[in-house]
KOLGU-4560 file (N, C-alpha, C; in nm, 3 decimals, padded with zeros to 5 digits):
<recs>
<n_xx: 08.241 n_yy: 00.482 n_zz: -10.960 ca_xx: 08.129 ca_yy: 00.405 ca_zz: -10.912 c_xx: 08.004 c_yy: 00.492 c_zz: -10.923 mol: A seq: 1 type: MET>
<n_xx: 07.910 n_yy: 00.449 n_zz: -11.004 ca_xx: 07.786 ca_yy: 00.523 ca_zz: -11.024 c_xx: 07.679 c_yy: 00.471 c_zz: -10.929 mol: A seq: 2 type: GLN>
<n_xx: 07.609 n_yy: 00.563 n_zz: -10.864 ca_xx: 07.496 ca_yy: 00.525 ca_zz: -10.778 c_xx: 07.399 c_yy: 00.643 c_zz: -10.776 mol: A seq: 3 type: VAL>
<n_xx: 07.272 n_yy: 00.612 n_zz: -10.775 ca_xx: 07.168 ca_yy: 00.715 ca_zz: -10.770 c_xx: 07.082 c_yy: 00.695 c_zz: -10.645 mol: A seq: 4 type: ALA>
<n_xx: 07.024 n_yy: 00.804 n_zz: -10.598 ca_xx: 06.936 ca_yy: 00.796 ca_zz: -10.481 c_xx: 06.825 c_yy: 00.693 c_zz: -10.510 mol: A seq: 5 type: VAL>
<n_xx: 06.805 n_yy: 00.605 n_zz: -10.415 ca_xx: 06.703 ca_yy: 00.501 ca_zz: -10.427 c_xx: 06.756 c_yy: 00.367 c_zz: -10.474 mol: A seq: 6 type: GLY>
<n_xx: 06.878 n_yy: 00.364 n_zz: -10.529 ca_xx: 06.936 ca_yy: 00.237 ca_zz: -10.574 c_xx: 06.961 c_yy: 00.144 c_zz: -10.454 mol: A seq: 7 type: ASP>
<n_xx: 06.919 n_yy: 00.020 n_zz: -10.467 ca_xx: 06.957 ca_yy: -00.082 ca_zz: -10.368 c_xx: 07.093 c_yy: -00.135 c_zz: -10.412 mol: A seq: 8 type: ILE>
<n_xx: 07.193 n_yy: -00.114 n_zz: -10.328 ca_xx: 07.330 ca_yy: -00.151 ca_zz: -10.366 c_xx: 07.372 c_yy: -00.288 c_zz: -10.313 mol: A seq: 9 type: VAL>
<n_xx: 07.300 n_yy: -00.337 n_zz: -10.211 ca_xx: 07.333 ca_yy: -00.469 ca_zz: -10.155 c_xx: 07.218 c_yy: -00.513 c_zz: -10.065 mol: A seq: 10 type: ALA>
<n_xx: 07.202 n_yy: -00.644 n_zz: -10.054 ca_xx: 07.108 ca_yy: -00.699 ca_zz: -09.958 c_xx: 07.146 c_yy: -00.844 c_zz: -09.929 mol: A seq: 11 type: GLU>
<n_xx: 07.112 n_yy: -00.887 n_zz: -09.808 ca_xx: 07.139 ca_yy: -01.025 ca_zz: -09.770 c_xx: 07.067 c_yy: -01.057 c_zz: -09.640 mol: A seq: 12 type: ARG>
<n_xx: 07.057 n_yy: -01.185 n_zz: -09.613 ca_xx: 07.006 ca_yy: -01.233 ca_zz: -09.485 c_xx: 07.116 c_yy: -01.317 c_zz: -09.422 mol: A seq: 13 type: THR>
<n_xx: 07.141 n_yy: -01.292 n_zz: -09.295 ca_xx: 07.243 ca_yy: -01.365 ca_zz: -09.220 c_xx: 07.174 c_yy: -01.447 c_zz: -09.112 mol: A seq: 14 type: VAL>
<n_xx: 07.204 n_yy: -01.576 n_zz: -09.109 ca_xx: 07.149 ca_yy: -01.664 ca_zz: -09.006 c_xx: 07.247 c_yy: -01.671 c_zz: -08.889 mol: A seq: 15 type: HIS>
<n_xx: 07.199 n_yy: -01.633 n_zz: -08.772 ca_xx: 07.280 ca_yy: -01.640 ca_zz: -08.650 c_xx: 07.236 c_yy: -01.760 c_zz: -08.567 mol: A seq: 16 type: LEU>
<n_xx: 07.332 n_yy: -01.823 n_zz: -08.505 ca_xx: 07.307 ca_yy: -01.934 ca_zz: -08.413 c_xx: 07.373 c_yy: -01.900 c_zz: -08.280 mol: A seq: 17 type: THR>
<n_xx: 07.345 n_yy: -01.981 n_zz: -08.181 ca_xx: 07.414 ca_yy: -01.963 ca_zz: -08.053 c_xx: 07.565 c_yy: -01.980 c_zz: -08.071 mol: A seq: 18 type: ARG>
<n_xx: 07.604 n_yy: -02.071 n_zz: -08.161 ca_xx: 07.747 ca_yy: -02.087 ca_zz: -08.191 c_xx: 07.805 c_yy: -01.957 c_zz: -08.247 mol: A seq: 19 type: GLU>
<n_xx: 07.730 n_yy: -01.888 n_zz: -08.332 ca_xx: 07.776 ca_yy: -01.759 ca_zz: -08.386 c_xx: 07.808 c_yy: -01.662 c_zz: -08.272 mol: A seq: 20 type: SER>
<n_xx: 07.722 n_yy: -01.661 n_zz: -08.171 ca_xx: 07.740 ca_yy: -01.569 ca_zz: -08.059 c_xx: 07.864 c_yy: -01.605 c_zz: -07.977 mol: A seq: 21 type: LEU>
<n_xx: 07.886 n_yy: -01.734 n_zz: -07.957 ca_xx: 08.004 ca_yy: -01.778 ca_zz: -07.882 c_xx: 08.131 c_yy: -01.741 c_zz: -07.958 mol: A seq: 22 type: VAL>
<n_xx: 08.129 n_yy: -01.762 n_zz: -08.089 ca_xx: 08.246 ca_yy: -01.728 ca_zz: -08.171 c_xx: 08.272 c_yy: -01.576 c_zz: -08.166 mol: A seq: 23 type: ARG>
<n_xx: 08.165 n_yy: -01.497 n_zz: -08.176 ca_xx: 08.182 ca_yy: -01.352 ca_zz: -08.170 c_xx: 08.234 c_yy: -01.310 c_zz: -08.033 mol: A seq: 24 type: TYR>
<n_xx: 08.181 n_yy: -01.372 n_zz: -07.927 ca_xx: 08.228 ca_yy: -01.339 ca_zz: -07.792 c_xx: 08.379 c_yy: -01.363 c_zz: -07.781 mol: A seq: 25 type: ALA>
<n_xx: 08.425 n_yy: -01.474 n_zz: -07.837 ca_xx: 08.568 ca_yy: -01.504 ca_zz: -07.833 c_xx: 08.650 c_yy: -01.404 c_zz: -07.910 mol: A seq: 26 type: GLY>
<n_xx: 08.600 n_yy: -01.361 n_zz: -08.025 ca_xx: 08.673 ca_yy: -01.266 ca_zz: -08.107 c_xx: 08.672 c_yy: -01.126 c_zz: -08.047 mol: A seq: 27 type: ALA>
<n_xx: 08.561 n_yy: -01.089 n_zz: -07.984 ca_xx: 08.547 ca_yy: -00.951 ca_zz: -07.935 c_xx: 08.587 c_yy: -00.935 c_zz: -07.789 mol: A seq: 28 type: SER>
<n_xx: 08.585 n_yy: -01.045 n_zz: -07.714 ca_xx: 08.612 ca_yy: -01.037 ca_zz: -07.571 c_xx: 08.490 c_yy: -01.000 c_zz: -07.489 mol: A seq: 29 type: GLY>
<n_xx: 08.372 n_yy: -00.993 n_zz: -07.554 ca_xx: 08.248 ca_yy: -00.959 ca_zz: -07.484 c_xx: 08.180 c_yy: -01.087 c_zz: -07.438 mol: A seq: 30 type: ASP>
<n_xx: 08.208 n_yy: -01.127 n_zz: -07.314 ca_xx: 08.154 ca_yy: -01.250 ca_zz: -07.260 c_xx: 08.037 c_yy: -01.226 c_zz: -07.163 mol: A seq: 31 type: PHE>
<n_xx: 07.962 n_yy: -01.119 n_zz: -07.184 ca_xx: 07.845 ca_yy: -01.094 ca_zz: -07.102 c_xx: 07.751 c_yy: -01.214 c_zz: -07.118 mol: A seq: 32 type: ASN>
<n_xx: 07.709 n_yy: -01.276 n_zz: -07.009 ca_xx: 07.629 ca_yy: -01.398 ca_zz: -07.019 c_xx: 07.490 c_yy: -01.379 c_zz: -07.082 mol: A seq: 33 type: PRO>
<n_xx: 07.443 n_yy: -01.258 n_zz: -07.101 ca_xx: 07.314 ca_yy: -01.240 ca_zz: -07.171 c_xx: 07.324 c_yy: -01.282 c_zz: -07.316 mol: A seq: 34 type: ILE>
<n_xx: 07.448 n_yy: -01.303 n_zz: -07.363 ca_xx: 07.469 ca_yy: -01.344 ca_zz: -07.502 c_xx: 07.484 c_yy: -01.495 c_zz: -07.518 mol: A seq: 35 type: HIS>
<n_xx: 07.474 n_yy: -01.570 n_zz: -07.408 ca_xx: 07.485 ca_yy: -01.716 ca_zz: -07.424 c_xx: 07.411 c_yy: -01.796 c_zz: -07.318 mol: A seq: 36 type: TYR>
<n_xx: 07.357 n_yy: -01.732 n_zz: -07.214 ca_xx: 07.288 ca_yy: -01.807 ca_zz: -07.109 c_xx: 07.143 c_yy: -01.760 c_zz: -07.094 mol: A seq: 37 type: ARG>
<n_xx: 07.049 n_yy: -01.852 n_zz: -07.121 ca_xx: 06.907 ca_yy: -01.820 ca_zz: -07.110 c_xx: 06.868 c_yy: -01.777 c_zz: -06.969 mol: A seq: 38 type: ASP>
<n_xx: 06.922 n_yy: -01.844 n_zz: -06.866 ca_xx: 06.884 ca_yy: -01.812 ca_zz: -06.729 c_xx: 06.926 c_yy: -01.671 c_zz: -06.691 mol: A seq: 39 type: ASP>
<n_xx: 07.043 n_yy: -01.628 n_zz: -06.734 ca_xx: 07.089 ca_yy: -01.493 ca_zz: -06.702 c_xx: 07.006 c_yy: -01.390 c_zz: -06.778 mol: A seq: 40 type: VAL>
<n_xx: 06.979 n_yy: -01.416 n_zz: -06.907 ca_xx: 06.897 ca_yy: -01.325 ca_zz: -06.986 c_xx: 06.759 c_yy: -01.309 c_zz: -06.921 mol: A seq: 41 type: ALA>
<n_xx: 06.699 n_yy: -01.418 n_zz: -06.879 ca_xx: 06.567 ca_yy: -01.413 ca_zz: -06.815 c_xx: 06.572 c_yy: -01.339 c_zz: -06.682 mol: A seq: 42 type: ALA>
<n_xx: 06.680 n_yy: -01.358 n_zz: -06.606 ca_xx: 06.691 ca_yy: -01.295 ca_zz: -06.474 c_xx: 06.699 c_yy: -01.143 c_zz: -06.480 mol: A seq: 43 type: SER>
<n_xx: 06.738 n_yy: -01.089 n_zz: -06.596 ca_xx: 06.744 ca_yy: -00.943 ca_zz: -06.611 c_xx: 06.629 c_yy: -00.891 c_zz: -06.698 mol: A seq: 44 type: VAL>
<n_xx: 06.530 n_yy: -00.979 n_zz: -06.720 ca_xx: 06.409 ca_yy: -00.936 ca_zz: -06.789 c_xx: 06.414 c_yy: -00.938 c_zz: -06.940 mol: A seq: 45 type: GLY>
<n_xx: 06.511 n_yy: -01.006 n_zz: -06.997 ca_xx: 06.521 ca_yy: -01.013 ca_zz: -07.143 c_xx: 06.438 c_yy: -01.129 c_zz: -07.196 mol: A seq: 46 type: LEU>
<n_xx: 06.393 n_yy: -01.119 n_zz: -07.321 ca_xx: 06.310 ca_yy: -01.226 ca_zz: -07.378 c_xx: 06.388 c_yy: -01.351 c_zz: -07.417 mol: A seq: 47 type: PRO>
<n_xx: 06.518 n_yy: -01.347 n_zz: -07.407 ca_xx: 06.604 ca_yy: -01.460 ca_zz: -07.441 c_xx: 06.746 c_yy: -01.411 c_zz: -07.462 mol: A seq: 48 type: GLY>
<n_xx: 06.832 n_yy: -01.500 n_zz: -07.506 ca_xx: 06.972 ca_yy: -01.467 ca_zz: -07.534 c_xx: 06.976 c_yy: -01.371 c_zz: -07.652 mol: A seq: 49 type: VAL>
<n_xx: 07.052 n_yy: -01.265 n_zz: -07.638 ca_xx: 07.059 ca_yy: -01.161 ca_zz: -07.741 c_xx: 07.190 c_yy: -01.167 c_zz: -07.819 mol: A seq: 50 type: LEU>
<n_xx: 07.181 n_yy: -01.139 n_zz: -07.947 ca_xx: 07.302 ca_yy: -01.119 ca_zz: -08.028 c_xx: 07.369 c_yy: -00.991 c_zz: -07.978 mol: A seq: 51 type: ALA>
<n_xx: 07.499 n_yy: -00.987 n_zz: -07.984 ca_xx: 07.574 ca_yy: -00.867 ca_zz: -07.948 c_xx: 07.534 c_yy: -00.753 c_zz: -08.043 mol: A seq: 52 type: HIS>
<n_xx: 07.514 n_yy: -00.635 n_zz: -07.988 ca_xx: 07.481 ca_yy: -00.520 ca_zz: -08.071 c_xx: 07.589 c_yy: -00.491 c_zz: -08.174 mol: A seq: 53 type: GLY>
<n_xx: 07.713 n_yy: -00.502 n_zz: -08.133 ca_xx: 07.823 ca_yy: -00.474 ca_zz: -08.226 c_xx: 07.834 c_yy: -00.580 c_zz: -08.334 mol: A seq: 54 type: MET>
<n_xx: 07.792 n_yy: -00.703 n_zz: -08.305 ca_xx: 07.787 ca_yy: -00.806 ca_zz: -08.408 c_xx: 07.684 c_yy: -00.768 c_zz: -08.514 mol: A seq: 55 type: LEU>
<n_xx: 07.566 n_yy: -00.730 n_zz: -08.469 ca_xx: 07.460 ca_yy: -00.688 ca_zz: -08.561 c_xx: 07.506 c_yy: -00.568 c_zz: -08.644 mol: A seq: 56 type: THR>
<n_xx: 07.568 n_yy: -00.473 n_zz: -08.580 ca_xx: 07.618 ca_yy: -00.353 ca_zz: -08.649 c_xx: 07.725 c_yy: -00.391 c_zz: -08.753 mol: A seq: 57 type: MET>
<n_xx: 07.816 n_yy: -00.480 n_zz: -08.716 ca_xx: 07.921 ca_yy: -00.523 ca_zz: -08.808 c_xx: 07.867 c_yy: -00.600 c_zz: -08.928 mol: A seq: 58 type: GLY>
<n_xx: 07.772 n_yy: -00.690 n_zz: -08.903 ca_xx: 07.711 ca_yy: -00.765 ca_zz: -09.014 c_xx: 07.642 c_yy: -00.670 c_zz: -09.111 mol: A seq: 59 type: LEU>
<n_xx: 07.577 n_yy: -00.567 n_zz: -09.056 ca_xx: 07.505 ca_yy: -00.472 ca_zz: -09.141 c_xx: 07.599 c_yy: -00.398 c_zz: -09.235 mol: A seq: 60 type: ALA>
<n_xx: 07.705 n_yy: -00.342 n_zz: -09.182 ca_xx: 07.795 ca_yy: -00.263 ca_zz: -09.268 c_xx: 07.875 c_yy: -00.352 c_zz: -09.362 mol: A seq: 61 type: VAL>
<n_xx: 07.908 n_yy: -00.473 n_zz: -09.319 ca_xx: 07.984 ca_yy: -00.563 ca_zz: -09.405 c_xx: 07.907 c_yy: -00.600 c_zz: -09.531 mol: A seq: 62 type: GLU>
<n_xx: 07.776 n_yy: -00.586 n_zz: -09.525 ca_xx: 07.691 ca_yy: -00.617 ca_zz: -09.640 c_xx: 07.728 c_yy: -00.534 c_zz: -09.763 mol: A seq: 63 type: THR>
<n_xx: 07.775 n_yy: -00.411 n_zz: -09.743 ca_xx: 07.805 ca_yy: -00.325 ca_zz: -09.859 c_xx: 07.948 c_yy: -00.339 c_zz: -09.910 mol: A seq: 64 type: ILE>
<n_xx: 08.033 n_yy: -00.409 n_zz: -09.838 ca_xx: 08.175 ca_yy: -00.418 ca_zz: -09.878 c_xx: 08.193 c_yy: -00.480 c_zz: -10.017 mol: A seq: 65 type: VAL>
<n_xx: 08.125 n_yy: -00.588 n_zz: -10.052 ca_xx: 08.143 ca_yy: -00.640 ca_zz: -10.189 c_xx: 08.106 c_yy: -00.536 c_zz: -10.297 mol: A seq: 66 type: PRO>
<n_xx: 08.001 n_yy: -00.460 n_zz: -10.273 ca_xx: 07.962 ca_yy: -00.354 ca_zz: -10.367 c_xx: 08.070 c_yy: -00.245 c_zz: -10.374 mol: A seq: 67 type: TRP>
<n_xx: 08.123 n_yy: -00.207 n_zz: -10.259 ca_xx: 08.228 ca_yy: -00.105 ca_zz: -10.256 c_xx: 08.358 c_yy: -00.154 c_zz: -10.319 mol: A seq: 68 type: LEU>
<n_xx: 08.388 n_yy: -00.282 n_zz: -10.299 ca_xx: 08.513 ca_yy: -00.337 ca_zz: -10.349 c_xx: 08.630 c_yy: -00.314 c_zz: -10.256 mol: A seq: 69 type: GLY>
<n_xx: 08.613 n_yy: -00.228 n_zz: -10.157 ca_xx: 08.721 ca_yy: -00.193 ca_zz: -10.065 c_xx: 08.659 c_yy: -00.130 c_zz: -09.941 mol: A seq: 70 type: ASP>
<n_xx: 08.676 n_yy: -00.193 n_zz: -09.824 ca_xx: 08.621 ca_yy: -00.139 ca_zz: -09.700 c_xx: 08.681 c_yy: -00.002 c_zz: -09.666 mol: A seq: 71 type: ALA>
<n_xx: 08.797 n_yy: 00.029 n_zz: -09.725 ca_xx: 08.860 ca_yy: 00.160 ca_zz: -09.704 c_xx: 08.779 c_yy: 00.275 c_zz: -09.761 mol: A seq: 72 type: GLY>
<n_xx: 08.677 n_yy: 00.247 n_zz: -09.842 ca_xx: 08.590 ca_yy: 00.351 ca_zz: -09.896 c_xx: 08.486 c_yy: 00.400 c_zz: -09.794 mol: A seq: 73 type: ARG>
<n_xx: 08.475 n_yy: 00.328 n_zz: -09.682 ca_xx: 08.381 ca_yy: 00.370 ca_zz: -09.577 c_xx: 08.442 c_yy: 00.488 c_zz: -09.503 mol: A seq: 74 type: ILE>
<n_xx: 08.369 n_yy: 00.599 n_zz: -09.503 ca_xx: 08.417 ca_yy: 00.721 ca_zz: -09.440 c_xx: 08.364 c_yy: 00.737 c_zz: -09.298 mol: A seq: 75 type: LEU>
<n_xx: 08.239 n_yy: 00.701 n_zz: -09.276 ca_xx: 08.182 ca_yy: 00.704 ca_zz: -09.142 c_xx: 08.060 c_yy: 00.614 c_zz: -09.137 mol: A seq: 76 type: GLU>
<n_xx: 08.027 n_yy: 00.571 n_zz: -09.015 ca_xx: 07.918 ca_yy: 00.477 ca_zz: -08.996 c_xx: 07.860 c_yy: 00.498 c_zz: -08.858 mol: A seq: 77 type: TYR>
<n_xx: 07.728 n_yy: 00.501 n_zz: -08.850 ca_xx: 07.663 ca_yy: 00.514 ca_zz: -08.721 c_xx: 07.526 c_yy: 00.449 c_zz: -08.721 mol: A seq: 78 type: GLY>
<n_xx: 07.482 n_yy: 00.407 n_zz: -08.604 ca_xx: 07.351 ca_yy: 00.345 ca_zz: -08.588 c_xx: 07.294 c_yy: 00.384 c_zz: -08.452 mol: A seq: 79 type: VAL>
<n_xx: 07.165 n_yy: 00.359 n_zz: -08.436 ca_xx: 07.101 ca_yy: 00.359 ca_zz: -08.305 c_xx: 07.050 c_yy: 00.216 c_zz: -08.285 mol: A seq: 80 type: ARG>
<n_xx: 07.075 n_yy: 00.162 n_zz: -08.168 ca_xx: 07.023 ca_yy: 00.028 ca_zz: -08.137 c_xx: 06.879 c_yy: 00.045 c_zz: -08.088 mol: A seq: 81 type: PHE>
<n_xx: 06.783 n_yy: -00.012 n_zz: -08.162 ca_xx: 06.643 ca_yy: 00.009 ca_zz: -08.129 c_xx: 06.573 c_yy: -00.114 c_zz: -08.073 mol: A seq: 82 type: THR>
<n_xx: 06.611 n_yy: -00.233 n_zz: -08.118 ca_xx: 06.551 ca_yy: -00.358 ca_zz: -08.072 c_xx: 06.657 c_yy: -00.466 c_zz: -08.070 mol: A seq: 83 type: ARG>
<n_xx: 06.646 n_yy: -00.560 n_zz: -07.978 ca_xx: 06.745 ca_yy: -00.668 ca_zz: -07.973 c_xx: 06.713 c_yy: -00.778 c_zz: -08.075 mol: A seq: 84 type: PRO>
<n_xx: 06.815 n_yy: -00.854 n_zz: -08.110 ca_xx: 06.799 ca_yy: -00.975 ca_zz: -08.190 c_xx: 06.806 c_yy: -01.092 c_zz: -08.093 mol: A seq: 85 type: VAL>
<n_xx: 06.693 n_yy: -01.160 n_zz: -08.074 ca_xx: 06.685 ca_yy: -01.274 ca_zz: -07.983 c_xx: 06.720 c_yy: -01.399 c_zz: -08.063 mol: A seq: 86 type: VAL>
<n_xx: 06.822 n_yy: -01.471 n_zz: -08.016 ca_xx: 06.869 ca_yy: -01.590 ca_zz: -08.088 c_xx: 06.817 c_yy: -01.715 c_zz: -08.018 mol: A seq: 87 type: VAL>
<n_xx: 06.721 n_yy: -01.779 n_zz: -08.083 ca_xx: 06.659 ca_yy: -01.900 ca_zz: -08.030 c_xx: 06.762 c_yy: -02.013 c_zz: -08.024 mol: A seq: 88 type: ASP>
<n_xx: 06.760 n_yy: -02.097 n_zz: -07.918 ca_xx: 06.859 ca_yy: -02.205 ca_zz: -07.910 c_xx: 06.849 c_yy: -02.307 c_zz: -08.022 mol: A seq: 89 type: PRO>
<n_xx: 06.731 n_yy: -02.327 n_zz: -08.075 ca_xx: 06.713 ca_yy: -02.425 ca_zz: -08.184 c_xx: 06.708 c_yy: -02.359 c_zz: -08.322 mol: A seq: 90 type: GLU>
<n_xx: 06.622 n_yy: -02.259 n_zz: -08.337 ca_xx: 06.598 ca_yy: -02.198 ca_zz: -08.468 c_xx: 06.699 c_yy: -02.089 c_zz: -08.504 mol: A seq: 91 type: ALA>
<n_xx: 06.769 n_yy: -02.036 n_zz: -08.406 ca_xx: 06.861 ca_yy: -01.924 ca_zz: -08.434 c_xx: 06.782 c_yy: -01.798 c_zz: -08.463 mol: A seq: 92 type: GLY>
<n_xx: 06.838 n_yy: -01.713 n_zz: -08.548 ca_xx: 06.773 ca_yy: -01.586 ca_zz: -08.584 c_xx: 06.823 c_yy: -01.544 c_zz: -08.721 mol: A seq: 93 type: ALA>
<n_xx: 06.732 n_yy: -01.495 n_zz: -08.804 ca_xx: 06.769 ca_yy: -01.442 ca_zz: -08.935 c_xx: 06.762 c_yy: -01.290 c_zz: -08.931 mol: A seq: 94 type: ASP>
<n_xx: 06.872 n_yy: -01.228 n_zz: -08.966 ca_xx: 06.882 ca_yy: -01.082 ca_zz: -08.972 c_xx: 06.892 c_yy: -01.043 c_zz: -09.119 mol: A seq: 95 type: VAL>
<n_xx: 06.802 n_yy: -00.955 n_zz: -09.164 ca_xx: 06.799 ca_yy: -00.914 ca_zz: -09.304 c_xx: 06.848 c_yy: -00.770 c_zz: -09.315 mol: A seq: 96 type: THR>
<n_xx: 06.936 n_yy: -00.747 n_zz: -09.413 ca_xx: 06.994 ca_yy: -00.616 ca_zz: -09.435 c_xx: 06.968 c_yy: -00.574 c_zz: -09.579 mol: A seq: 97 type: ILE>
<n_xx: 06.914 n_yy: -00.453 n_zz: -09.597 ca_xx: 06.897 ca_yy: -00.393 ca_zz: -09.729 c_xx: 06.969 c_yy: -00.259 c_zz: -09.726 mol: A seq: 98 type: VAL>
<n_xx: 07.059 n_yy: -00.239 n_zz: -09.823 ca_xx: 07.138 ca_yy: -00.116 ca_zz: -09.832 c_xx: 07.093 c_yy: -00.036 c_zz: -09.953 mol: A seq: 99 type: ALA>
<n_xx: 07.048 n_yy: 00.087 n_zz: -09.927 ca_xx: 06.993 ca_yy: 00.171 ca_zz: -10.033 c_xx: 07.058 c_yy: 00.309 c_zz: -10.028 mol: A seq: 100 type: LYS>
<n_xx: 07.088 n_yy: 00.364 n_zz: -10.145 ca_xx: 07.147 ca_yy: 00.499 ca_zz: -10.152 c_xx: 07.043 c_yy: 00.601 c_zz: -10.107 mol: A seq: 101 type: ALA>
<n_xx: 07.077 n_yy: 00.677 n_zz: -10.004 ca_xx: 06.986 ca_yy: 00.778 ca_zz: -09.950 c_xx: 07.019 c_yy: 00.917 c_zz: -09.995 mol: A seq: 102 type: GLY>
<n_xx: 07.145 n_yy: 00.942 n_zz: -10.028 ca_xx: 07.190 ca_yy: 01.074 ca_zz: -10.076 c_xx: 07.320 c_yy: 01.052 c_zz: -10.153 mol: A seq: 103 type: ALA>
<n_xx: 07.339 n_yy: 01.132 n_zz: -10.257 ca_xx: 07.458 ca_yy: 01.120 ca_zz: -10.340 c_xx: 07.509 c_yy: 01.259 c_zz: -10.372 mol: A seq: 104 type: VAL>
<n_xx: 07.641 n_yy: 01.278 n_zz: -10.361 ca_xx: 07.701 ca_yy: 01.403 ca_zz: -10.409 c_xx: 07.816 c_yy: 01.369 c_zz: -10.503 mol: A seq: 105 type: ASP>
<n_xx: 07.903 n_yy: 01.463 n_zz: -10.532 ca_xx: 08.007 ca_yy: 01.444 ca_zz: -10.633 c_xx: 08.102 c_yy: 01.329 c_zz: -10.604 mol: A seq: 106 type: ASP>
<n_xx: 08.141 n_yy: 01.312 n_zz: -10.477 ca_xx: 08.243 ca_yy: 01.211 ca_zz: -10.447 c_xx: 08.207 c_yy: 01.116 c_zz: -10.333 mol: A seq: 107 type: ASP>
<n_xx: 08.082 n_yy: 01.124 n_zz: -10.285 ca_xx: 08.042 ca_yy: 01.033 ca_zz: -10.177 c_xx: 07.893 c_yy: 01.006 c_zz: -10.184 mol: A seq: 108 type: SER>
<n_xx: 07.852 n_yy: 00.907 n_zz: -10.107 ca_xx: 07.711 ca_yy: 00.874 ca_zz: -10.098 c_xx: 07.679 c_yy: 00.833 c_zz: -09.956 mol: A seq: 109 type: ALA>
<n_xx: 07.554 n_yy: 00.858 n_zz: -09.917 ca_xx: 07.505 ca_yy: 00.807 ca_zz: -09.789 c_xx: 07.423 c_yy: 00.683 c_zz: -09.821 mol: A seq: 110 type: ARG>
<n_xx: 07.462 n_yy: 00.572 n_zz: -09.762 ca_xx: 07.390 ca_yy: 00.447 ca_zz: -09.779 c_xx: 07.310 c_yy: 00.422 c_zz: -09.652 mol: A seq: 111 type: ILE>
<n_xx: 07.180 n_yy: 00.406 n_zz: -09.669 ca_xx: 07.091 ca_yy: 00.379 ca_zz: -09.557 c_xx: 07.071 c_yy: 00.228 c_zz: -09.546 mol: A seq: 112 type: ASP>
<n_xx: 07.096 n_yy: 00.175 n_zz: -09.428 ca_xx: 07.082 ca_yy: 00.032 ca_zz: -09.404 c_xx: 06.952 c_yy: 00.005 c_zz: -09.328 mol: A seq: 113 type: LEU>
<n_xx: 06.869 n_yy: -00.081 n_zz: -09.383 ca_xx: 06.751 ca_yy: -00.126 ca_zz: -09.312 c_xx: 06.783 c_yy: -00.266 c_zz: -09.261 mol: A seq: 114 type: THR>
<n_xx: 06.785 n_yy: -00.280 n_zz: -09.128 ca_xx: 06.826 ca_yy: -00.405 ca_zz: -09.065 c_xx: 06.708 c_yy: -00.456 c_zz: -08.983 mol: A seq: 115 type: VAL>
<n_xx: 06.658 n_yy: -00.574 n_zz: -09.020 ca_xx: 06.539 ca_yy: -00.627 ca_zz: -08.954 c_xx: 06.560 c_yy: -00.769 c_zz: -08.903 mol: A seq: 116 type: THR>
<n_xx: 06.483 n_yy: -00.800 n_zz: -08.799 ca_xx: 06.475 ca_yy: -00.935 ca_zz: -08.742 c_xx: 06.328 c_yy: -00.960 c_zz: -08.711 mol: A seq: 117 type: PHE>
<n_xx: 06.274 n_yy: -01.068 n_zz: -08.761 ca_xx: 06.131 ca_yy: -01.099 ca_zz: -08.743 c_xx: 06.042 c_yy: -00.985 c_zz: -08.790 mol: A seq: 118 type: ASP>
<n_xx: 06.084 n_yy: -00.917 n_zz: -08.898 ca_xx: 06.004 ca_yy: -00.810 ca_zz: -08.956 c_xx: 06.010 c_yy: -00.678 c_zz: -08.882 mol: A seq: 119 type: GLY>
<n_xx: 06.094 n_yy: -00.669 n_zz: -08.778 ca_xx: 06.104 ca_yy: -00.548 ca_zz: -08.697 c_xx: 06.244 c_yy: -00.488 c_zz: -08.715 mol: A seq: 120 type: VAL>
<n_xx: 06.251 n_yy: -00.357 n_zz: -08.729 ca_xx: 06.380 ca_yy: -00.289 ca_zz: -08.744 c_xx: 06.457 c_yy: -00.296 c_zz: -08.612 mol: A seq: 121 type: THR>
<n_xx: 06.584 n_yy: -00.339 n_zz: -08.622 ca_xx: 06.666 ca_yy: -00.352 ca_zz: -08.501 c_xx: 06.776 c_yy: -00.247 c_zz: -08.491 mol: A seq: 122 type: VAL>
<n_xx: 06.809 n_yy: -00.183 n_zz: -08.602 ca_xx: 06.904 ca_yy: -00.072 ca_zz: -08.600 c_xx: 06.834 c_yy: 00.049 c_zz: -08.660 mol: A seq: 123 type: LEU>
<n_xx: 06.827 n_yy: 00.156 n_zz: -08.584 ca_xx: 06.766 ca_yy: 00.278 ca_zz: -08.634 c_xx: 06.873 c_yy: 00.371 c_zz: -08.688 mol: A seq: 124 type: GLY>
<n_xx: 06.836 n_yy: 00.451 n_zz: -08.784 ca_xx: 06.926 ca_yy: 00.549 ca_zz: -08.845 c_xx: 07.063 c_yy: 00.489 c_zz: -08.874 mol: A seq: 125 type: LYS>
<n_xx: 07.063 n_yy: 00.371 n_zz: -08.933 ca_xx: 07.187 ca_yy: 00.304 ca_zz: -08.972 c_xx: 07.232 c_yy: 00.363 c_zz: -09.105 mol: A seq: 126 type: ALA>
<n_xx: 07.336 n_yy: 00.445 n_zz: -09.100 ca_xx: 07.382 ca_yy: 00.514 ca_zz: -09.220 c_xx: 07.533 c_yy: 00.503 c_zz: -09.233 mol: A seq: 127 type: GLN>
<n_xx: 07.574 n_yy: 00.482 n_zz: -09.357 ca_xx: 07.716 ca_yy: 00.471 ca_zz: -09.390 c_xx: 07.748 c_yy: 00.575 c_zz: -09.496 mol: A seq: 128 type: VAL>
<n_xx: 07.849 n_yy: 00.657 n_zz: -09.472 ca_xx: 07.894 ca_yy: 00.749 ca_zz: -09.577 c_xx: 08.015 c_yy: 00.684 c_zz: -09.643 mol: A seq: 129 type: ARG>
<n_xx: 08.008 n_yy: 00.675 n_zz: -09.776 ca_xx: 08.114 ca_yy: 00.606 ca_zz: -09.851 c_xx: 08.170 c_yy: 00.698 c_zz: -09.961 mol: A seq: 130 type: VAL>
<n_xx: 08.295 n_yy: 00.677 n_zz: -09.992 ca_xx: 08.360 ca_yy: 00.748 ca_zz: -10.101 c_xx: 08.327 c_yy: 00.677 c_zz: -10.231 mol: A seq: 131 type: ARG>
<n_xx: 08.275 n_yy: 00.752 n_zz: -10.328 ca_xx: 08.237 ca_yy: 00.692 ca_zz: -10.456 c_xx: 08.334 c_yy: 00.730 c_zz: -10.567 mol: A seq: 132 type: THR>
<n_xx: 08.416 n_yy: 00.831 n_zz: -10.545 ca_xx: 08.509 ca_yy: 00.876 ca_zz: -10.650 c_xx: 08.650 c_yy: 00.831 c_zz: -10.618 mol: A seq: 133 type: ALA>
</recs>
């Protein structure tokens, strides 16, 4: 697998709905009401119902799997959660992911993920180290 620093290896936009959050809650077991109830989110000072951080993180890294051809090529992955994704009850939320090679060596590469919602970065220092050889 050939990749050079600066190459965009994958990109996509994912549309999230409140139904997406309920489905993720069921799969993950994270039933915190800030992820599905406007009144609870407001009562703790949030701007609205938030997508699960781990959902956002999972969507971001899954973006590169088709390029990799095998999720087993992922060696490590880390992010900082910097901003929430607020999922509107009617409009939902669009999360955009761009994956770009940030560093390359003989048998691995660091892929930098830029993850945005409403033009604002929501995951900081989102980096995936992958096996390329």
